[in-house]
C-alpha positions in Angstrom: -8.1 -45.7 75.1 -5.1 -44.7 77.1 -7.0 -41.6 78.3 -10.4 -42.4 79.6 -11.6 -38.9 78.9 -11.3 -39.7 75.2 -14.1 -42.3 75.6 -16.6 -39.9 77.2 -18.2 -38.8 73.8 -19.1 -42.4 73.2 -20.7 -43.2 76.6 -24.3 -43.0 75.3 -23.7 -44.8 72.0 -23.6 -48.5 71.0 -19.7 -48.3 70.9 -17.9 -50.9 73.0 -14.7 -50.4 74.9 -12.0 -52.8 76.1 -9.9 -52.9 79.2 -6.6 -53.6 77.4 -5.3 -53.4 73.8 -5.1 -57.2 73.8 -8.8 -57.4 74.7 -9.6 -55.0 71.9 -7.5 -56.9 69.4 -9.2 -60.2 70.4 -12.5 -58.7 69.3 -11.2 -57.1 66.1 -10.0 -58.0 62.6 -8.5 -54.5 62.2 -6.8 -52.3 64.8 -5.9 -48.8 63.9 -3.4 -46.9 66.0 -3.0 -43.1 66.2 -0.5 -42.3 69.0 2.3 -39.8 69.2 5.6 -41.6 69.0 7.5 -44.7 68.2 7.6 -45.6 71.9 3.9 -45.1 72.2 3.2 -47.5 69.2 5.4 -50.1 70.9 3.7 -49.6 74.2 0.3 -50.3 72.7 1.4 -53.2 70.5 3.8 -55.2 72.7 3.7 -57.0 76.1 1.1 -59.2 77.7 -1.7 -56.7 77.3 -0.6 -55.3 73.9 -2.5 -55.6 70.6 -0.2 -58.4 69.4 -1.0 -60.5 72.5 -4.7 -60.5 71.5 -4.7 -60.3 67.7 -5.8 -63.5 65.9 -4.0 -64.9 62.9 -5.0 -62.9 59.8 -5.6 -59.7 61.8 -4.4 -56.3 60.5 -2.8 -53.4 62.3 -2.9 -50.0 60.7 -0.5 -47.4 62.2 -1.6 -43.8 61.5 1.3 -42.3 63.5 4.3 -40.5 62.1 7.0 -43.0 63.1 10.4 -44.0 61.8 10.5 -46.4 58.9 12.7 -48.8 61.0 9.9 -49.0 63.6 7.5 -50.0 60.9 9.8 -52.7 59.7 10.4 -54.0 63.2 6.6 -54.1 63.9 5.9 -55.8 60.5 8.5 -58.5 61.3 7.1 -59.2 64.8 3.5 -59.1 63.5 4.2 -61.4 60.6 5.7 -64.0 63.0 2.2 -64.1 64.5 0.3 -64.2 61.2 -0.7 -60.5 61.6 -0.1 -57.9 58.9 
């Protein structure tokens, strides 16, 4: 979570958290994103600590944000190059 306060309701549950999006992706087959903007989606997906840095071949990313179709095409291309859909 980019805002630690959003994790508070899960503090006393079996839910696990990760330090980075890459760490989360490394432990997941499916990562769902629900952020505000195209730039936010890119921030969570790209870079050394982004989802794509940790997602294994065969992983799936589901974007639940309202973003531009070109952004989706860009992400699909970069993800596919890593064996992620």
